TORFIMAR-962105 format. One record per residue: residue in one letter; x, y, z of N, C-alpha, C in turn. Coordinates in steps of 0.02 Angstrom, whole numbers, plus 32768, in hexadecimal, padded with zeros to 4 digits. Atoms other than C-alpha are relative to their C-alpha. Layout:
N
AXYZXYZXYZ
...
//
This chain:
95
M7FE880417FEBAE6EE7DF69D57FFC7FFB804C
K8009800B7FB9AE4CE7966A8080437FF08022
V7FC3800B7FD9AED1E78E6B0880107FB58003
E7FF580487FFBAEBAE6D16B1780217FE57FC1
E7FE28015803FAEE4E6BA6A5F804980167FFB
I7FBB7FE88001AF80E7236A72802C7FD4802D
Y7FDA802D7FD4AFB9E6B96B06800D7FBC7FDF
E7FF780408023AF9EE61B6A9E803880067FCB
R7FCB7FF68031B00CE6626A15804480078023
L7FC17FF67FDCB090E6966A94801C7FBF801C
K7FE980427FE8B097E5E36AD480297FDB7FCC
K7FD8801F8035B0E6E5B66A2D8046801E7FFC
V7FBF7FDF8000B178E62D6A4D802B7FE08036
K7FD480237FD2B209E5D06A9D803A802D8016
E7FC37FE07FE7B292E6186B0B803A7FD97FE2
P7FCF80248028B32DE5EE6AA480307FD28026
I7FD0802A7FDBB397E5A16B2E7FDE7FC1801A
T802280387FE1B318E5326B867FCE7FDE7FD0
E80338017802FB29EE51D6AF37FBC7FF68021
V80417FFF7FDEB20EE5346B6E7FDC803F7FE9
D80247FC58019B184E5AA6B37800180398032
V7FF77FC47FD7B18BE65C6B777FC7800A8032
V80387FFA7FD1B0DFE6526BCA800C7FD2803C
S7FF3802F7FCAB10AE5B66C30803A8016802C
L7FC77FE77FDAB1AFE6066C657FEF803D8029
G80147FC47FDCB151E69D6CA78020803F7FE4
L7FE27FC5801EB1A7E7156C2F7FCD80327FE6
V80367FD38015B100E75D6BF87FDB8014803F
E80227FE97FC4B0C0E7C86C877FB7800D7FF3
K80477FF38010B022E8056C337FFA80147FB7
V80127FEB8044AFCEE8266B8E7FC2802B8006
I80397FD38001AF5AE8B86B737FEA80097FB8
A801C7FF68042AEE9E8BD6ADB7FC3802E8007
D80377FD17FFDAE7AE9556AC87FFD80287FBF
E80087FD9803EAE49E9DA6A4A804180217FE9
D7FBF7FE38013AEFDEA1C6A4B802F7FCD7FE2
G7FD68034801BAF43E9756A1280117FCB8034
V7FEB80367FD3AFA0E8E76A6880448012801D
R7FC17FF67FDDB028E8FE6AEA80127FC18026
V7FE7803C7FDFB090E86C6B2680388017802F
Y7FCE7FEE7FCEB0F2E8866BC880287FC28012
L7FD480397FF5B188E8146BDC802D800C803C
R7FD17FFE7FC7B1F5E7EC6C7280457FEB7FE6
L7FBF8012801CB29BE7F06C16803A80208026
S7FC97FE07FDCB2FEE8606C8C80017FEF804B
E800180127FB8B2CEE8146D34803F7FD98012
G7FC580227FE8B365E7DD6D96804180197FE2
L7FC57FE3801EB3DCE8406D2A801080428022
R7FF07FC47FDAB435E8C16D92803B80277FE2
H7FC47FE1801AB4D8E8E66D3A7FFB80097FB5
P80037FF78049B4E9E92F6C8A801F7FC67FD9
F7FE180398021B559E89C6C5F7FCE7FC77FF7
Q803480338004B4C9E8256C857FCF80107FC8
H802E7FEB8035B458E8896C12801F7FF37FBB
A7FDE800A803FB4DAE8826B8880037FB67FED
L7FFD8048800EB4EDE7C56B977FBC7FE37FEE
S8043801B800CB431E7A96B957FE0801B7FC1
W80217FE18038B40CE8176AFF7FF27FD17FC5
P8011802D8038B41CE78E6A787FC27FD4800E
V803A80297FEEB39CE7246AD67FC1802C7FFE
K80397FD38002B327E7B96AEE7FEB800E7FB8
W800E7FF08046B336E7E76A367FDC7FC77FDE
R801F803A8021B309E73769FE7FB87FF68019
I804380077FE4B273E72D6A737FD180347FE1
V80297FCA801DB231E7D66A367FF47FF37FB6
R8007800F8047B250E7A669807FCC7FC97FF5
D802E80388007B1F1E70369977FB880138014
I80437FE87FEDB160E75B69EF7FE2802A7FC7
V80187FD88039B153E7D7695F7FE97FD37FC8
A801480308034B14EE74568E57FC07FDC8012
A803C80247FEAB0C9E6EA694C7FC2802D7FFD
L80387FD18000B05DE78769518004802E7FC3
D7FF37FD7803BB084E7C468A17FC280237FE5
D803D7FE0801AAFCEE7EF687B7FDF802E8034
V801C7FD57FCBAFB1E850691D801C80477FF7
V7FEC7FBA800CAFB3E90B68FB7FD2802D8026
P7FBB7FF57FEEAFE2E974695680167FD28039
L7FE2802B7FCDB055E90969C1803A80258021
E7FC97FE27FDBB0C8E9486A4980197FCC8033
I7FE2802F7FD0B140E8DD6AB1802D8029802E
L7FDD7FD87FCEB183E9286B53801C7FD48038
D7FE780217FC5B1ECE8F46BE77FD58015803B
S802F7FF17FCAB17BE8E86C7F80218026803A
K7FDD7FDE7FC9B1FFE92A6CF8801880467FEC
T7FE37FC08015B255E9B46C967FD380287FD1
L802B7FE48033B1CAE9D86C18802580127FC0
E7FDB7FF8803FB251E9D66B927FD77FE07FC9
R8026801B8038B1FDE9BE6AEB802E7FD87FD3
Y7FDA802B802CB241E92B6A887FE780037FB9
Y801D80008043B1CAE93769F67FC1802C8001
P7FD37FF28038B1ACE999698D803D80288016
L7FC27FE07FEEB25BE9DC698E7FFE804C7FF9
E80047FB9800CB22DEA88694C7FB780178001
E80437FE28005B199EAFC69567FED80057FB7
D80187FF88045B12FEB0168BA7FF980497FEF
//
């Protein structure tokens, strides 16, 4: 699958508070599609400095990641990471 097609699918994923797509909001830093699969790097932890901020933002992060997984349900293997911390959001466990 081409990176451009992945971005088009990601434009259908809305941030749950503003209802603006995650690409237009700049939450998708980059997408890499190669022989190892597809990796989507998200800016979900930028501006969060205190653990309390991370805790409050988790339901929004979870929904965004869930919706991205649904939008890219036929992309295998798929990995979703935080671009700042490299925390892996999806898949949750190693195979």
